[in-house]
C-alpha positions in Angstrom: 210.9 154.9 119.5 211.0 151.0 120.0 207.8 149.9 121.6 207.8 147.7 124.7 208.2 143.9 124.2 207.8 140.5 125.4 209.6 137.3 124.6 207.4 134.2 124.3 209.5 131.3 125.4 209.3 127.8 127.1 211.3 125.1 128.7 211.5 123.0 125.5 210.2 122.6 122.0 206.7 121.4 121.5 205.2 123.0 124.6 202.8 125.3 122.8 204.7 128.7 122.4 203.8 128.9 118.7 200.2 128.5 119.6 200.3 131.2 122.3 202.5 133.5 119.9 199.8 133.1 117.1 197.0 133.6 119.4 198.5 136.7 121.1 199.2 138.3 117.6 195.7 137.6 116.4 194.0 138.6 119.7 196.0 141.9 120.0 195.3 142.6 116.4 191.6 142.0 116.7 191.7 144.5 119.8 193.0 147.2 117.5 196.8 147.1 118.4 199.6 147.1 115.9 202.0 144.3 117.0 205.5 143.6 115.5 206.5 140.1 115.5 210.0 138.7 115.7 211.5 135.2 115.7 214.6 134.4 117.9 217.0 132.2 116.0 217.2 130.8 112.5 213.7 129.4 112.1 212.2 130.0 108.6 208.7 128.6 109.1 207.4 130.5 112.0 207.9 134.1 110.6 205.4 133.4 107.8 202.7 132.3 110.4 203.6 135.4 112.5 202.8 137.5 109.2 199.5 135.9 108.7 198.5 136.6 112.4 199.8 140.1 112.7 199.6 141.5 109.2 203.3 142.5 109.4 206.5 141.1 108.3 208.4 139.1 111.0 212.2 139.1 111.0 214.7 136.7 112.6 216.8 138.0 115.4 219.8 135.6 115.9 222.6 136.2 118.5 225.0 133.6 117.1 224.9 135.0 113.6 224.1 138.8 114.2 226.0 141.4 116.1 224.1 143.6 118.8 224.1 146.7 116.5 222.6 144.5 113.7 220.0 143.2 115.9 219.1 146.8 117.2 218.9 147.9 113.5 216.4 145.2 112.6 214.2 145.8 115.6 214.3 149.7 114.9 213.5 149.3 111.3 210.4 147.1 111.8 209.1 148.2 115.2 206.9 151.1 114.5 204.1 149.5 116.5 202.3 149.5 119.7 203.7 146.2 120.9 206.7 143.7 120.2 206.2 140.0 120.5 209.2 137.9 119.9 209.0 134.1 119.7 211.8 132.1 121.0 213.1 128.8 119.6 213.6 125.5 121.5 214.0 126.1 125.2 214.8 129.6 126.8 218.5 128.7 127.4 219.0 126.3 124.6 221.9 127.3 122.3 225.2 126.0 120.8 228.1 125.4 122.9 230.5 128.2 121.6 229.2 131.7 121.2 229.1 133.5 117.8 228.6 137.2 117.3 226.7 138.2 120.5 225.8 134.9 122.1 224.9 131.1 121.6 221.6 131.6 119.7 219.6 131.1 122.8 216.4 133.0 123.2 217.8 134.2 126.6 220.5 136.0 124.7 217.8 138.1 123.1 216.0 138.7 126.3 219.3 139.8 128.0 220.3 141.9 125.1 217.0 143.7 124.6 215.6 143.7 128.3 212.3 142.4 127.1 210.8 140.2 129.8 210.0 136.5 129.1 206.5 135.0 129.0 207.2 131.3 129.8 204.7 128.8 128.2 204.5 125.7 130.6 203.2 122.3 129.5 201.7 121.3 132.8 200.3 118.0 131.7 201.4 115.3 134.2 202.3 117.8 137.0 200.7 120.1 139.4 202.4 122.3 142.1 205.8 120.9 140.8 205.4 123.2 137.7 206.3 126.2 140.0 209.8 124.7 140.6 210.4 124.9 136.8 209.1 128.3 136.6 211.2 129.4 139.7 214.4 127.8 138.2 213.8 129.7 134.9 213.2 133.0 136.8 216.5 132.6 138.6 218.7 130.9 136.1 220.5 133.9 134.4 221.0 137.4 135.7 219.7 140.0 133.3 216.8 137.8 132.1 213.5 138.7 133.7 210.6 136.4 134.0 207.2 138.3 133.5 205.1 135.2 134.4 203.8 132.1 132.9 200.9 130.7 130.7 199.8 127.2 131.8 199.4 125.2 128.8 197.5 121.7 128.3 195.5 122.0 131.6 193.5 119.0 132.3 190.6 120.4 134.5 189.7 123.3 136.7 191.0 121.3 139.6 194.4 120.9 137.9 194.6 124.5 137.1 193.8 125.4 140.8 196.7 123.1 142.0 199.0 124.6 139.6 198.2 128.2 140.4 198.6 127.5 144.1 202.1 126.3 143.5 202.9 129.4 141.4 201.5 131.8 144.0 203.6 130.1 146.6 206.7 130.6 144.4 205.9 134.2 143.7 205.4 133.5 139.9 202.6 135.5 138.0 200.1 133.4 136.0 198.5 135.2 133.0 196.1 132.5 132.1 195.6 128.9 131.6 194.9 126.9 128.3 193.3 123.6 127.9 194.2 121.2 125.1 192.8 122.5 121.8 193.4 120.3 118.7 191.6 122.8 116.4 194.7 125.1 116.3 197.3 122.4 115.6 199.2 123.0 112.4 200.2 120.0 110.2 203.9 118.9 110.0 206.2 117.5 107.5 209.9 116.2 107.6 211.4 119.7 108.0 208.9 120.9 110.6 205.7 122.8 110.2 204.2 123.2 106.8 204.7 126.5 105.2 202.0 129.2 105.7 201.2 129.3 102.0 200.7 125.3 102.1 198.1 125.6 104.9 194.7 126.6 103.3 193.0 126.4 106.7 195.6 129.0 108.1 193.1 131.8 108.6 190.7 129.5 110.5 193.7 128.3 112.6 194.6 132.0 113.4 191.1 133.1 114.2 190.6 130.1 116.4 194.0 130.7 118.2 193.2 134.4 118.8 189.7 133.7 120.2 191.0 130.9 122.3 193.8 133.0 123.8 191.6 136.1 124.3 189.2 134.0 126.2 191.9 132.4 128.4 194.7 134.9 129.0 194.6 138.3 130.6 195.6 140.4 127.5 195.6 143.8 129.6 198.0 142.3 132.2 200.3 141.0 129.4 200.4 144.3 127.7 201.3 145.9 130.9 204.0 143.3 131.5 205.8 144.2 128.4 209.2 146.0 129.1 211.2 148.9 127.4 214.0 147.7 125.4 217.7 148.5 126.5 218.8 148.9 122.9 219.1 152.4 121.4 217.3 152.8 118.0 219.7 152.9 115.0 219.9 152.4 111.4 219.9 148.8 110.1 223.3 147.5 108.9 223.7 148.1 105.2 223.6 144.8 103.2 225.3 144.5 99.9 222.8 143.1 97.4 223.9 140.4 95.0 223.0 142.7 92.0 221.0 145.8 91.2 218.3 143.7 89.6 217.8 140.2 91.2 216.0 137.4 89.6 214.5 135.6 92.7 213.0 132.2 92.4 209.7 132.3 94.4 207.1 129.5 94.6 206.0 126.5 96.6 209.3 124.8 95.7 211.5 127.8 96.2 210.2 129.6 99.2 212.7 130.7 101.6 215.4 133.4 102.0 215.6 135.3 105.3 213.3 138.3 105.1 215.8 140.8 106.6 218.2 140.1 103.7 215.6 140.8 101.0 214.6 143.9 103.0 218.4 144.9 103.0 218.7 144.5 99.3 215.6 146.6 98.8 217.0 149.3 101.1 220.2 149.3 99.1 218.3 150.1 96.0 218.0 146.6 94.4 215.0 145.5 92.5 213.5 142.1 93.1 212.1 140.2 90.0 210.4 137.0 91.2 209.8 134.1 88.9 208.4 130.6 89.3 210.3 127.6 88.3 207.2 125.5 89.0 205.3 127.5 86.5 208.1 126.9 84.0 209.2 130.6 84.1 212.9 131.5 83.2 214.7 134.3 85.3 214.4 137.7 83.7 217.4 137.9 81.2 217.6 141.7 82.1 218.5 140.8 85.8 222.2 141.1 87.0 222.0 137.9 88.9 219.8 134.9 89.8 219.1 133.7 93.4 217.5 130.3 93.9 215.9 130.4 97.2 215.6 127.4 99.6 212.6 125.1 99.8 211.3 121.7 99.0 212.2 120.7 95.5 212.3 117.1 96.4 208.5 117.3 96.6 208.1 118.7 93.1 210.7 116.6 91.3 208.6 115.7 88.2 207.4 119.2 87.7 210.9 120.6 87.8 212.3 117.9 85.7 209.7 118.8 83.0 210.0 122.5 83.2 212.1 122.9 80.1 211.8 126.6 79.7 212.9 127.2 83.3 216.0 124.8 82.9 217.0 126.2 79.6 216.5 129.7 80.5 218.5 129.2 83.8 221.5 127.6 81.8 221.6 130.5 79.4 221.4 132.9 82.1 224.4 131.2 83.8 226.4 131.5 80.7 227.0 135.3 81.3 225.8 136.2 84.8 226.0 134.7 88.4 223.4 132.2 89.7 223.4 131.2 93.3 221.3 128.7 95.1 220.7 128.0 98.8 219.8 124.5 100.1 216.8 123.5 97.9 217.8 126.0 95.2 221.4 124.6 95.3 220.0 121.1 94.7 217.9 122.3 91.9 221.0 123.7 90.3 222.6 120.2 90.4 222.4 117.2 88.0 219.6 115.5 89.7 217.4 114.8 92.8 216.5 111.3 94.0 213.2 111.5 95.8 212.1 109.4 98.9 210.9 106.6 96.6 214.2 106.2 94.8 213.1 107.9 91.7 215.7 110.1 89.9 214.6 113.6 88.6 216.8 115.6 86.3 217.5 119.1 87.5 219.2 122.3 85.8 222.7 120.8 85.5 224.5 123.9 86.3 226.4 121.8 88.9 227.2 118.2 89.1 225.6 117.8 92.5 223.3 114.7 92.9 221.4 114.5 96.1 219.0 111.9 97.6 216.1 111.9 100.0 215.8 108.0 99.8 218.9 107.9 102.0 217.8 110.5 104.5 220.1 111.8 107.2 219.5 115.0 109.0 221.9 117.9 108.8 221.2 120.7 111.2 223.1 123.6 112.8 224.9 126.9 112.4 227.5 127.3 109.7 230.5 129.7 109.4 231.9 129.8 105.8 235.0 131.3 104.3 234.4 131.8 100.7 237.1 130.4 98.3 235.3 132.1 95.4 232.8 134.9 94.7 229.2 134.5 95.2 226.6 137.4 94.3 227.2 140.2 96.9 230.4 138.7 98.6 233.9 138.2 97.3 236.7 135.5 98.0 237.7 135.5 101.7 234.4 136.8 103.0 233.1 135.1 106.2 229.6 134.4 106.3 227.2 133.0 109.1 224.3 130.9 108.2 222.2 127.9 109.1 221.7 124.5 107.5 218.7 122.3 107.8 217.9 119.5 105.4 217.7 115.6 105.2 219.3 115.3 101.8 222.3 113.0 101.2 225.1 113.9 98.7 225.6 111.1 96.2 227.9 113.1 93.9 229.5 116.5 94.3 232.2 116.7 91.5 232.8 120.4 91.3 235.1 122.7 93.0 234.3 123.6 96.7 232.9 127.0 97.2 234.1 127.7 100.9 235.6 126.2 103.8 232.7 125.5 106.2 232.6 124.7 110.0 229.9 124.3 112.4 229.3 126.1 115.7 232.0 124.2 117.4 234.6 125.0 114.7 234.6 121.5 113.2 234.8 121.3 109.5 231.7 119.9 107.7 231.7 118.1 104.3 229.0 120.4 102.8 231.3 122.8 101.3 229.2 124.1 98.5 230.0 124.1 94.9 231.1 126.3 92.0 231.3 125.9 88.3 231.6 128.9 86.0 229.1 131.5 87.2 227.1 129.0 89.2 227.6 128.7 93.0 225.5 127.0 95.7 225.5 126.3 99.4 223.6 124.0 101.7 223.4 126.7 104.3 221.0 129.8 104.2 223.0 133.0 104.6 222.0 135.2 107.7 224.8 137.6 108.0 228.4 138.5 107.1 230.6 137.7 110.2 232.5 140.6 111.8 
C-alpha cells in the first residue's frame, strides 16, 4: 500500500523548498517515522541530499519523460514507508510549453496525477498580507491540484509573521509554521547548482540543523495529518533493459550521476554493477559486458584524469571489443580533450574526437528527445529516448558520426547529437526513460 504524501513546492526557485524538504525529512526521521523522498523533475543534485536526510534512496518522478504507469511503478517500488514527501522543481506550475509523456514536467502535474496535496513554501520577505493573494492564486490555479497550506519562509519578526498570518486567515489558507532566515543551513553552490552531497563535508551538520529548525518552527503533527492518499494504484515498475549483464560503472567525484531509477531497474533485471574510479586510476573490469561513464564534473579534475594512464589505457582496450557509453561528463571524458575554465587543455581517453571547452561557457539546459541512429548499450537503432541536458561546455570539435537526431521539448533540433565511433557512443543528455 502506498502511504499518504505531500508535495513540497513553491512559487519559484530559490524560495527555500529544499531547506524545508531536508528539514522535514530529518525531523520526521528523528521522530521515528520512515519517510520516502522523491524529486519532481530531472534534478540530479537534490536526491542525494534527500538520501542523507531520510536514509532512503530518492527517485526522480518526471511527467515529461515518464508515463503515468511508470511513475506509479516507481512510487510503489520505493514507498514502503509511513509518509511520502516529494520535492518540486522551480515553481509549482513551471514546465515546458509542449507536454511529453504525461505532462510538461511541472510539479503540478505530479500533484494532479498522484492526488498528493501541495505544501507551498512562500518567501514572504518584503510583503505581509499580500502573500495571501499569492497563496490564494496557487490554491485555485488548476483543478485537481490541492493546496494543503503554506510555510512562511524568511520571516523578519513576530510582528511580520502576525501580519502575514492575518492575511492567510482572511483568505482561508492554512499556515503550518514560519521560518526566520537561517544561514546555518545554506548549502554551497557551483556553476551547475548545489554541490553534490558527497562534496559537502558539513552535510550531516546542515541536515541536523535543518531538522531541529523545522521541528521547532512547523507543526509536524498537522503536516502529517494533511498528507493525502494517492490516486494511483500500486503496480510493478516498468521493466528496464539493462545495458549489459555485467556493467562497469564509473563512479567517483568526477563521474557521479546516473538517474537512480535506471540503476535500480538494471539491478531488478538481474544485471550486476561493477563500480570503478577513474580518479583513482582504475580501469573498467575487463570481465564486464559494457562500460557506462556517468555524468559529473570532469572539468574540475582535468589534470588527474589526464594523468590517469591506467584508466585511459584500460578504457581504450575495453572499447576495442565491447561497448562504452558516456553521458554528459562521461561523454566529454571519452573525447580527445577538455579545455578548463582557465584555458588549459587536458587530454582525455580519445575514444571519440570530441573536444569541449569551459573557457567559452554557454549554458545548455532542457529536456531532450532523441531517436538513435545507432545502438547504445540497452537500446537499438530507432529507439526514442527521453532525457535531460544541463551543462556549460562548448563544443570545439565533434568529428565523429552523429549518434542520434535530438530535439528539445518544443521539437526544435539541437546540435548536440552525440557521437559514435566503433564501440564508443556518447550523449550530452542524461537518459531518463524510453519514449512510448
